[in-house]
C-alpha atoms as one frame of an Amber mdcrd trajectory, in Angstrom:
protein
  -7.461 -14.884  23.479  -9.616 -14.966  20.352 -10.581 -11.707  18.736 -14.296
 -11.276  18.150 -16.069 -11.345  14.783 -16.129  -8.280  12.580 -19.232  -7.397
  10.587 -18.990  -6.960   6.862 -21.337  -5.955   4.080 -21.345  -6.909   0.404
 -19.290  -9.513  -1.427 -15.953 -10.823  -0.275 -13.212  -9.274  -2.404 -10.335
 -11.390  -3.647  -7.054  -9.524  -3.297  -3.336  -9.944  -3.769  -1.034  -7.524
  -1.982   2.398  -6.295  -3.043   4.479  -4.911  -0.160   7.864  -3.607   0.931
   6.948  -4.335   4.519   7.851  -1.508   6.774   5.727  -0.181   9.615   2.635
   0.881   7.686   2.725  -2.110   5.311   2.624  -4.244   8.456  -0.451  -2.341
   9.651  -2.027  -2.887   6.235  -1.378  -6.641   6.385  -2.783  -6.920   9.919
  -5.946  -5.199   8.707  -6.228  -7.161   5.449  -6.000 -10.622   7.020  -8.387
  -9.603   9.789 -11.134  -8.002   7.671 -13.722 -10.630   6.648 -14.604  -8.757
   3.477 -11.116  -9.399   2.060  -9.667 -12.732   1.026  -5.888 -12.472   0.614
  -4.685 -14.996  -1.995  -0.998 -14.049  -2.077   1.518 -11.493  -0.862   4.491
 -10.466  -2.979   7.543  -8.625  -1.707   9.790  -6.024  -3.301  12.718  -3.882
  -2.220  11.678  -0.474  -0.966  11.418   0.393   2.702  13.982  -2.368   3.286
  15.945  -4.902   1.247  13.714  -7.573  -0.257  15.085 -10.345   2.003  14.172
  -8.265   5.060  10.781  -7.458   3.552  10.039 -11.192   3.257  11.085 -11.799
   6.882   8.949  -8.903   8.078   5.930 -10.081   6.107   6.115 -13.611   7.487
   6.512 -12.229  11.020   3.399 -10.083  10.653   1.350 -13.020   9.356   2.528
 -15.138  12.291   1.508 -12.465  14.804  -1.861 -12.175  13.069  -2.468 -15.955
  13.245  -3.219 -15.640   9.535  -4.123 -18.727   7.508  -1.451 -20.075   5.140
  -0.889 -17.392   2.501   1.898 -17.742  -0.071   4.561 -15.047   0.333   7.164
 -14.656  -2.416  10.259 -12.533  -2.891  10.412 -10.365  -5.979  12.615  -7.609
  -7.345  15.673  -6.705  -5.275  16.070  -3.301  -6.932  14.262  -0.868  -9.230
  14.176  -1.433 -12.980  16.860   1.174 -13.688  17.704   3.312 -10.665  19.818
   2.181  -7.694  17.850   1.076  -4.612  17.251   3.366  -1.635  15.703   2.176
   1.605  13.672   4.124   4.181  15.332   2.920   7.383  15.308   6.481   8.724
  11.496   6.187   8.849  10.875   2.488   9.529  13.946   1.487  11.549  16.936
  -0.626  10.585  14.791  -3.767  10.273  11.866  -1.941   8.666   9.666  -2.820
  11.655  10.479  -0.047  14.132  13.389  -2.121  15.526  10.991  -3.968  17.835
  13.246  -7.048  17.949  10.459  -9.422  16.922  11.395 -13.124  16.704  11.513
 -14.636  13.213   8.478 -16.531  11.989   8.603 -20.301  11.437   6.681 -19.733
   8.214   8.615 -20.211   4.981   8.395 -18.164   1.789   6.991 -19.598  -1.414
   9.828 -20.780  -3.693   8.381 -19.000  -6.721   9.474 -15.534  -7.782   6.853
 -12.921  -6.946   6.011 -12.403 -10.613   5.453 -16.144 -11.104   3.242 -16.288
  -8.017   1.149 -13.376  -9.292   0.845 -15.049 -12.695  -0.297 -18.329 -11.169
  -2.814 -16.755  -8.791  -4.367 -14.634 -11.541  -4.421 -17.525 -14.003  -6.212
 -19.784 -11.527  -8.627 -17.222 -10.088 -12.278 -18.082 -10.642 -13.438 -14.588
  -9.624 -12.120 -11.034 -10.166  -8.982 -10.091  -8.239  -7.920  -6.664  -6.977
  -4.203  -5.971  -6.651  -3.308  -3.725  -3.709   0.155  -2.316  -4.409   1.697
  -0.714  -1.309   5.291  -0.529  -2.511   7.416   0.565  -5.460   5.751  -0.934
  -8.529   8.733  -2.952  -9.783   7.094  -6.371  -9.395   3.906  -5.187 -11.072
   5.764  -3.638 -13.992   7.663  -6.908 -14.479   4.345  -8.770 -14.484   2.963
  -6.368 -17.087   5.976  -6.865 -19.318   6.431 -10.631 -18.781   2.862 -11.899
 -18.518   0.561  -9.205 -19.951  -2.263 -11.742 -20.283  -2.167 -12.289 -16.493
  -2.139  -8.544 -15.894  -5.351  -8.198 -17.884  -7.105 -10.611 -15.534  -6.951
  -8.030 -12.765 -10.190  -6.268 -11.954  -8.256  -3.185 -10.839  -5.121  -2.001
  -9.061  -5.182   0.180  -5.962  -1.796   1.870  -5.688  -0.489   3.512  -2.558
   1.770   5.941  -4.293   2.087   9.270  -6.006   0.813  12.683  -5.087  -1.114
  15.481  -6.721   0.572  18.008  -4.431   3.613  17.799  -2.132   5.989  14.843
  -2.063   7.899  13.195   0.775  10.929  11.619  -0.921  11.473  14.938  -2.718
   9.466  18.180  -2.661   7.302  16.838  -5.507   7.679  13.021  -5.480   6.203
  10.363  -3.190   8.614   7.602  -2.107   7.133   4.604  -3.965   6.850   6.480
  -7.266  10.280   8.074  -6.776  11.938   4.747  -5.937  10.995   3.262  -9.325
   9.322   5.822 -11.593   9.816   3.710 -14.722   7.811   0.930 -13.080   5.052
   3.359 -12.112   4.847   4.656 -15.680   4.551   1.091 -17.038   1.808   0.105
 -14.591  -0.225   3.276 -15.081  -0.201   2.700 -18.851  -0.930  -1.053 -18.692
  -4.629  -0.723 -19.480  -5.892  -1.939 -16.079  -8.070   0.450 -14.016  -5.888
   2.127 -11.372  -6.850   3.999  -8.222  -4.009   6.200  -6.963  -4.209   6.498
  -3.173  -1.517   9.119  -2.780  -0.114  11.515  -0.222  -3.096  13.842  -0.653
  -5.066  11.435   1.576  -2.309   9.199   2.991  -1.413  11.272   6.052  -4.968
  12.119   7.025  -6.139   8.700   8.267  -4.980   7.729  11.721  -5.648   6.424
  15.204  -5.622   8.666  18.274  -3.106   8.041  21.040  -5.787   6.466  23.251
  -6.553   3.931  20.524  -2.848   3.123  20.178  -2.647   2.484  23.921  -5.741
   0.267  23.811  -4.188  -1.840  21.079  -0.782  -2.034  22.763  -2.382  -3.319
  25.981  -4.543  -5.952  24.256  -4.232  -9.652  25.094  -3.920 -10.707  21.451
  -0.450 -10.323  19.953  -1.859  -9.103  16.646  -3.479  -6.098  18.317  -0.412
  -5.505  20.488   1.825  -5.432  17.417  -0.497  -2.898  15.773  -0.300  -0.761
  18.920   3.493  -0.891  18.991   3.731   0.044  15.330   1.269   2.901  15.763
   3.238   4.245  18.717   6.247   4.334  16.381   4.100   6.251  13.902   3.167
   8.736  16.627   6.838   9.527  17.124   7.803   9.718  13.454   4.730  11.755
  12.452   5.329  14.398  15.103   6.942  16.732  12.567   4.594  15.961   9.650
   2.317  18.950   9.160  -0.219  16.895   7.197  -0.928  14.595  10.178  -3.278
  15.772  12.905  -1.530  16.354  16.235  -1.797  13.310  18.517  -2.738  10.969
  15.676  -0.734   7.969  14.491  -1.137   7.644  10.748  -2.062   4.173   9.482
  -0.423   5.008   6.149  -0.616   2.136   3.666  -3.447   0.551   5.643  -5.675
   3.395   4.459  -5.419   2.080   0.902  -6.629  -1.328   2.106  -9.491   0.381
   3.949 -10.417   1.973   0.627 -10.746  -1.502  -0.910 -12.804  -2.837   1.991
 -14.995   0.293   2.178 -14.715   2.342  -1.035 -17.485   4.750   0.016 -15.014
   6.541   2.283 -12.811   7.688  -0.593 -13.449  10.502  -3.083 -11.665  10.170
  -6.418 -11.471  12.076  -9.676 -10.694  10.466 -13.042  -7.682  12.481 -14.158
  -4.681  12.283 -16.518  -1.466  11.340 -14.689   2.077  11.257 -16.044   5.196
  10.103 -14.228   8.260  12.300 -14.585  11.199  10.127 -15.663  13.893  12.664
 -16.516  16.841  13.053 -14.141  16.675  16.009 -11.819  14.527  17.462  -9.073
  11.255  16.412 -10.697  12.082  12.720 -11.157   9.331  10.489  -9.777   6.723
  13.232  -9.667   3.218  12.100 -10.583   1.960  15.031 -12.625  -1.807  15.096
 -12.115  -3.705  17.301 -14.556  -6.537  18.912 -12.575  -7.216  21.698 -15.073
 -10.772  22.298 -16.215  -9.664  22.757 -19.836  -6.678  22.089 -22.058  -3.676
  24.392 -22.139  -1.171  25.497 -24.726   0.705  22.194 -24.829  -2.423  20.337
 -25.893  -3.578  23.037 -28.295  -0.235  22.961 -30.095   0.062  19.157 -30.110
   3.053  19.173 -27.754   1.574  17.111 -24.891   2.375  13.423 -24.544  -0.619
  11.154 -23.963  -1.297  10.494 -20.270  -2.952   7.557 -18.546  -6.195   8.407
 -16.775  -6.391   7.194 -13.185  -8.901   7.454 -10.371  -6.944   9.848  -8.163
  -7.878  10.058  -4.483  -8.563  13.688  -3.640 -10.486  13.392  -0.379 -11.068
  10.794   2.347 -13.401  10.295   5.282 -10.523  10.044   7.723 -12.641   9.329
  10.788 -14.498   6.545   8.975 -11.290   4.759   7.961  -9.646   5.319  11.347
 -12.656   3.722  13.041 -12.714   0.921  10.479  -9.062   0.105  11.079  -9.342
   0.176  14.858 -12.581  -1.826  15.066 -11.252  -4.435  12.629  -7.982  -4.968
  14.510  -9.797  -5.085  17.863 -12.585  -7.301  16.560 -15.221  -4.890  17.821
 -18.404  -3.677  16.079 -17.743  -0.507  14.140 -18.144   0.906  10.685 -16.824
  -2.225   8.981
């Protein structure tokens, strides 16, 4: 069965996506390759939710289920810049994909390293490119350090990571920032405009149980996969107070919705520092929301901070509808 056309408004946006494909990265990829307002030029993989080799396998499997056009997929960093790696199998399953037992894809990864693929795509791009970073920022930090001229060709970076409030990996740190805080600090300070789509909005965008069932029963395998992954999210989000009862969070896919439809996201341009010191605060994204300077600044004790567009509010219903209508190929808010 062919999915129907999805309406879009405005220019097509050229994007590259960096992933550590677990459940919500998979949802993000299904949405990105389906939405006609996004043209995905490349997908790069990094260790995070799973080991990088598994991330590559998962990514290729998702693209196969989505009947996506040929998109280069490359493996990148196998571990953070400094810290030891930690996966999130307790959230995403042993294979990172809810242990659904999906068959491997016949698609093959690009032989280039992820950083080389990003360099080549940005060098050859005739139009502005947005980088959607849904994983620990190791690959992007390596790009910034190795090929800074390629980094400067980015129009902007939309990062799923960080938090201005409560963390999930620790009480104050979000997983992607905590997994490689040095990388996050490098990317935030790289001089490219950054939107931080963090936990303050992450858990609020979802699909109701009825929508999950509709997807899971669909004739097209892309929609069915989305439904299966969302049903996994329903189970894992049951104890998450920030997720509405009976809703399956779309997680990383919300950041891609924010690229496709930026009017649904409210941001504030704020100073953000990444805590790098060992201890309970490591990986915290310290967002300065004060109306005026404090004693540190007055006494010259504050280190300079990068200013990011920090997501502070989201039209959750708008993005939930956008995700569902795009995956189903039905008219909606897209």
